[in-house]
N, C-alpha and C positions, 0 to 999 in steps of 0.2 A: 354333390349339387351341380346342376348345369342350369345356367342362366340363359334365357332366350328373350332377346330384345325385339321389339316389333311384334310381341306375341299375339296381340289383338287384330294385327293387319293381314291382308290378303295372301301374304306370303307365310308370316309367321303362324297363323293359326293351323295352317297345313303341316309346317314344320313340326308344332307341337303335335298333333294327331299322328304323325309319322313316328317321332320319338318315343310317344307313348305306346304305340302298337308294337315297337321293338323292344319295349321294356327299359328303356334308358330313363335315368332320373336318379333321384327326385328332381323336378323341375322347379326353377324360380323364373316366374313370368313378369316382363315388363313392358310398358308402352307408354305412349304419351300422357295417358291420363288413368287413373286407377280405375278399375272395371271388375265386373264380377268374374268369378272364376279364379280368384285370387291374383289379378294382374296388378302389379303396383306401378304406380307414376314414376317414370324415369325421364329425365332430360338429357338427351345425348350431347346437348351444347354445354352442360355443366359437369366438369370434372368430379366434383364431390358427390353428385348423384350417380354418376356411372361407378364411382368407387363403392358406395355403398351397395350397388345392385351387384357389382360382380365379388364383394368380399365373401370369402370362404368357399368360393367356387372353383371346381376342377377345370370347367370350360365355359365360355362364354359363346354364345351363337348370336350372330348379328342378321336380323331380318328387317331392321329398321332403315329408313332411308328420308330423302334421296341421298343416294351414296355420295355424291359429290359435296353434300353438307356435312355428312357424318365423317368422311375422311378417315382418319387414323385413330380417332377418338375412342371409340369403342375398343379397339384393338390394344391401345394404351392403357385403358383401365383394366382388360385382362392380363397384361403383362404385369402391371402393379399387383394384381391379385395372384399372380403366379398360376394363372389359369392357361390353358389351351384356348385357342381362338379359331371359330369357322365364320366366314361372311358369304351371304348369299350373293354379295357384289364384290366390289373391290378391283376389277379389272383396270390396271393402270391408275386407280385412284389409290390405293393402299400400298401396292407392291414395292414402288419406288420411295415410299416415306417409311417403310419397315426395314430394319437392319436384321438379317437372317442372323448375324451373330447374337442378338439379343434374345433369340427364340431357340437357341442351340439346345436349350434343357426341356423344351416344351414344343410348340410347333404352331403355325398359324397356316390355315388353309383358305385361300380366297377364290372369289368367282364359282361359287359352289350352288348355281343355281341351273336354270333352262339353258340360258344365253347370256354369258358364257358358263359354261359348266357341261351339261349333257350334251350340248353341239360339239363339243371337243371329245367327250367319252365315247359316244357312240361309234363315231368313225374308227376310233381306236379299238373298240370292242370287235366292230366287224373285220378289221384288218388283222388282228390276232386270231381270229377264229376261221377265217377262210382264205387267208393269203400268206404266201411267202414274200412276196413284194407286192407293193400297191403303186401303181403307175398313175392312176387318175381318180379324181374325186368329183363328183358334183353334188352339191347339198342343197336342199329347198327348205325353209322354215317358214310354216304359215301358222298364224296365231290369229282365231277369230275370237276375241274376249274384251271386255272392257279395258280401257286404260285408265287405271288409278291415277291420281295426282302424283303421287310419288313415282310411279313407272315413267309417266309422260315427261316429267321434269327430268329424270335420269336419261331419257332418251334424248331430250334436246340437249342437255349438257354433254352426252357422249358425241353427237354430231358436232357440237361446237368445239370439242376437244379433239376431233379427228380421230375418233376411235375406229372408225370404219372408213375405208376410202372407195367412195362411189365409183362403179364402172370397172373397178380394177379387178384382175384376178391373178391366179398364181401360173406361171409358166417357167419352171425351173429357178423361181425367184418372182418377186413382186413385178406385175405387168400392169402399168396405169392405162386407163382407157381400152382394155381389151375386150369389155363386153358392152351391151348396150340395154337399155330399159325396154321391156316387153310388155304391151298392154293387150288386153282382150284376147288372151290365149287360154288353151286348156292345158290341162297336167295331171296325168294318172293320179289317183288318190284325193284330188282336190276337187271340191264342188263348183260347177259353174265356171264362168270365165274369170281370168283372175290377172293380176299385174305382177312382173317379176322386176325385182329392184336388185340387181347384182353389187356386190360390195365386199371388199377384203378388209376383215377387221384383224385386230392385233392377235385376237384368239386363233384365227382362221391361218394366219402366217405362222404361228408356233405350230400347230397342227401340221401344215404342209412341211415344216422342216423335220418334225418328228417322224411323219411317215415317208420322207425323201421323197416327196410327189414331183413327177414331171408337170402335170397340170392339175390346178383345182379351181372349181368355180362355186361360189356360195350366192344364193339368191334368198331374198326376203319375198314371201308371197303374201300379196294383199288381195282379199277375196271381196272387198267392199268399195262402193265408188265414194262413199263420205271420207273415208280415212285416207283413201288415195289423194282425193282432192285437199284434205286438210295437211298432208305430207307437203304437197307442192306449195302451200302458202305459208306455213308457220315460219319460214325463215324471214317472212317481211312484217312478222308480229313481234310485239314484245313478249318477255317468258311469260307473262300471267296470261295473256291472251292466248299464245300458243298452246300451254297446257290447257286452257278451257277447250280451245278448238279440239284437240286430239281427243279429249275424253267424251266430248259432245259427238263427235264423227264416229267414235267406237261404239257408243251406245245406239245410235242410229243404225249401223250396220249389223249389230247385233240384235235389233228388233226382231222377234218371231223367229229366232234361230238359235241352235243349241252352240254354246261355246266350244271350240276344239283348239288343241295344238297338233300339227302334222309336221313329222321331221321325215323328208325322204332323201334317201341317201342312193347314190349309184356309184360303186368302186369297180375298178378293173385293175388287173395286175397279174401275177403270176402263182401258180401253186404246182409245185412238181414239175416245174419248166413248162407247163402249159398254161395259155391264156384263161382267164376265169373272171366273169363278171358276176357281180352281186347287187340286189337291189334291197334295201333295208327300209321298212316303213314302221314308225313309231307314232300312235295316237293316244293323245291324252284328253283330258276334260276341260283343261284351262291352265292359264300361265301360273296363277297362284298355287294350284293344286301341285304341278309338276315341278316348279321351283323350289317349293316347301319341302317335297319328298326328297329331291337331290340334296338340298341344304340338311336335312335331317340324316341322309345315308352318310354324307361327308362327315358330320358330327359322330355318328356311330362307329365310322371306320377309325378316326382319331382316337376316340375313347379307347377302342380295344387295340391301339399301339399298331395299325396296319399302315400309318404313313410316317415319313421320315421327319425328324425334327427340323427345323428352319421355316422358312416361309415358301409356300408353293401354292400354284394354281391348281385346282381341283382336278381339272383334266390331266394334268402331269402326276399328280400325287396319288389319286385313288386308282386302284386295280380295276380296270374296265370290266372284266368278266365278273367279279365279284359285286361290283356296283350294278351292272345291269341285271344280274341274278337277282340281287335285293329288291330292286327296284319293280321287277316283274313279280315277286312274291307280295309286294305291298297291294297289288291291284290297281296301281294308278295308271301305269303303262306297261306294255310288254312289245319289244320289237318282234317283228315278223320279216324273215330273210326269204328272198326269191332268187331262184336262178335266173341268171340272164339280165338284160337291161330292161328299163322301163321306159327311158328317155329316148329321144332321138339323139343323133350325134353330138357327143360332148355338151350335152344340156341346151342344144338348139332346138326350139319348138316349131 
């Protein structure tokens, strides 16, 4: 039995769909309130409720949020039930709270979503496939989709906790203030004029260490004026008003447009002693669908014994080639690799 918490939410319903397609199960579905299709009511703030939900399961998959309120509650319920654990979120929320020794007989995989998760896996996939050494990486992630209340709350909490350092880059180590915000620019594969917000997250720094990068740049791409304005003013609002502002702005920018996720990477390095540059483009239909698919694929890998025991981030524990192949097979998203650069020098436009 695989228990999926948050199964009726934006991420959870897509995770359930992918798990069902993979033939994983049977599934036990839980959400804030009981709903159709066999979703039972579970309160993540109540240990007894979580214990009833996790009892008898070999795995618990958490798609509920906000992550900073869930903390390690669901993970602890999984541990008490003797189940393995996968979390769509959890970057620096859970990892410091969970003792790897407690999971030596099973395992917990965290940050198994779009970002963090796929944003750490896709560069590893490209590096393994086309390079002997990777020297530089420029990454752009653009999401045109509605902000759910949960996602908006988690975004604001991450900013408050300093999970990303604005304007920082990687130059053989963390380099504060190396980059600048860019507005009203164009970028290949992104429609119209956009705004680029550079930032160095904890996942980015782990990736830079893993790939031994000399230089790395990571940008959030904003393609709507309303969400850009909301980002600029939420710091002056209380949490409830800031969440509402982000949700409202995302809907205004989405009006009349199809949602999308675009992850654009440019890597350079060496292969066979010769310089190599590759551009990778991955496009999805929305944040919930892509995040849910990655969460399900992480759960599938854990079920099949493909991840080590202990506590790990998904980008570190999952095999990049296998995960990207399985993602492509779901039809949710498939990367396209192009020879040569798509960007101007080192991400400058």
